[in-house]
Steps between C-alpha positions, in 0.01 A plus 500: 500500500378841373563651848843332516594643159363843581704503825819404342454742215419787739836446681727425206388666183492864608854478624700661223841420650467129582164347388658152434775285643627335180508704177369372159863497385548202729188318386631142538585570860164657565310210349719245695453679829127524465477142378694372803261681743189384314618147478420479119634671189401863454587729216436875483254546213595717207253793489691695228217431254270700740758789529650400838863412547617296804671719766572199724350321794511408860350258754216623716338347808128412479276331755530186272878492491761661277397643162696644202428845387609608146491870438457643143512859368367662181679781315261752654613392853178302582582187707335174532590196722424135476481297826558125477451244774390136530133481481426265790231746599271667252604245228148485354430875511445652163696816397309823530558874528563606855561825680704520828521853612661709225632186325318334217568156364388152409522205724 
């Protein structure tokens, strides 16, 4: 999953013009779209307590099917993304810090 998230982030997050498909201003549509593709309810988490506001999201392809990617940005411009997908694979894996190329994260 860490590799899937890093690959999606590397393609989407650096794009300053169009990093997302549905903006945070249309959060209900974003949550519904991702939920339909995941086959279960999905809600973009609120990371404002950690200093990140939701920019929006998109669907990304993974070897394990479609996944939702939510992109967040801090006031200093730092970006973080959260990848969500059904955990048919890796469902017992514990979260740990991972590094995939120049991208760091937790999966």
